[in-house]
N, C-alpha and C positions, 0 to 999 in steps of 0.2 A: 225438481230443482227446476227452478224460474229464474232467470237473470232479465235484466233490464240494463240500458245502456247508461254503464259507469255507474253502478251498483254491484257489492259482491252478492256470489249467489246465495241466497234464501232457500230454505226448507219450506213448503208447505205447510206440514204440520208441525209445528214447534213446540218442543217440550219444556216444562218449566227450567231445566240445566241449562236449556240453548237460549233462552230470552235474555235479550241484553237488557243493562238496565242505563238511566244515566250516569251514575258513578263508573258502571265496566266502562261506559264509551269513552270516560273521561281518563279514565288511569291505561288503557288500551287504547290510544287516538288513532283512527285513520280517514286519511285525505279519500273523498267520494268527489271524482271528478267525473262532472256529469255537461261536460260540451264538447266541440270538436274533437278535442285533444281526446287521446290515448289513454284509457284508464289504467294507473299505474298498478294496481294491484293494493292498495291502502298505501303505498309507499306516497312520500312528501312528493309534491312535484318538484322541477327544477330548480322553481325560481326560489322555493323556500331556502334551499342552501346559501343562496346570496345574500341572506339577511343574518345567517350567524355571527360571521366577523361581529358586525354590527352591534349585535345583541350581546353577546362576546363582551365588547368593549363597552356597551352602556352598562349593562350589570355591573363590569367590573369598577367602574368610577363611579358610581352612582352614591356612594356615600364620602368620596374626597370631597368636594369642594366645600362643606364646613371645616373639614381638617387645616386644608390648605389656607381658605381665608383666613382661618384665626389662628394658627399657628406657624405659617410662611410670611404670610402678607400681612400679618400685625392685626388684622379687623378684629372685630367684635361680632355677636351673636345678629345685633343688628344689620350688619352687612351682609351676612349668611340670608337672612331673610329676603333682604331685599336683591340679592341675586339672584337668589331661586324667583321670586316673583316678576324680575325684570324679564326673566329667560322665560317662564312659563305667559307672560303677557306678549311677548312677542311672537311667540307659535300663533295666537289666534287670529291674527290679519295674513299672518303668511300661509296659514292654511287657506283659508279662502283665496289668497293670490295664488298659492300652487295648485290648488284644486281647478281653479279656472282657467289657468295657465294648461295643466293637464288636460282636462274635458277639451281646451280650445285647438291645441295641437294633436293630443294624442302620443306625444313618443313619450309612452313611460319610463322606456328605459335610461332616457336621459335624467327625468326626474330622480329615478332612483339611484343613477352613479352620483346624481348630484346631491341626493340625500346622504348617501352614505360618505360622498369628501367633504359634503357639510358638517356633517359630526367626528370627521374623524382627525382633519386640517385645523379646524377652530380649536377642539379640545387638546390637542398636541400642544398651541400656541398657548394656551390657557397656562401650561406647566413652566410656560416662559416668562408669563405675568410677574412684574414687579410691586404694580399698585392694584388695590382692590379695582377701582375706577377701572383699570385695563382689562381685568377678569371679568367684571362686570360685563365689558362690551364684549368682549368674546363669548361669553355664557351667553346674552342673548343674540347672537351671531348661530351660535350652536342651536340653539332653538328655532329661528328662523328657517336657517339654512337645512336643519335634520328632518323636519317636519314633511319634506317634500317627498322623500323617502315613504314615510308612514304613510302617507296617501296612498301612494300605488299599493302600498302590498294590501291596502281595503280592496281598492279596484281590480287586485288580481286576485284575490279572494272570489268578487264578485262574479269575474268573468270563468273563472274556472269550476264553480259549484251552480248548483241550481239555486233558483229563488228561497225557494222554501228551506234551505239547508245552510242561508249565510251566520246564522246566528251561531251555529254551534261549528260551522266552520271557522268563524272569528276564535271563537272561542279553543277549536282545536289546536288553530294556529298559534296562538299564544302559549298553550301549554306543550304542544309540539318542540315549541323551541325551544323553552325551559328543559324540557327532556333530556334533547339532542343538545344541549348546553352542559347539563349532568353529567350525559353517557360519557363525553370528551374529556370529560373531568376524570 
């Protein structure tokens, strides 16, 4: 067996049964840590678990805006589309601003916490809104603030994996998050 830093041991002579395909890597994801940090044996890095409450919250509330706007606030489908588009539009300039600030000051933990709180607090407040306009403003705030944590997750992946594995690690991060959420249920 030969090993390299941050990789799982591999056999020099590989049989047809032990060859891993892209599909098997998708079904059984592992993280390969190839930086100064210690290899965790295919386990998700510790920072990954900080994203679980955020992912559970965003996944469980994704279908609620349309119901809330139409049934509770008395809006119509056009208002649902307006709220969705304004939220998405708020994330674009916010991504540029948060990315620039994160690169300039380098305190990734602060932006991670800001992203989590920027999703959680305005999301709770949207449930207390009485008009569609209040909901749209809070929803745009969710989009603008929560993207701060999204950018940091990409940076954490790039910091903890080799450059040639960035694309696969991003895919595994997303699929591993869904897998872990399903395991909790």
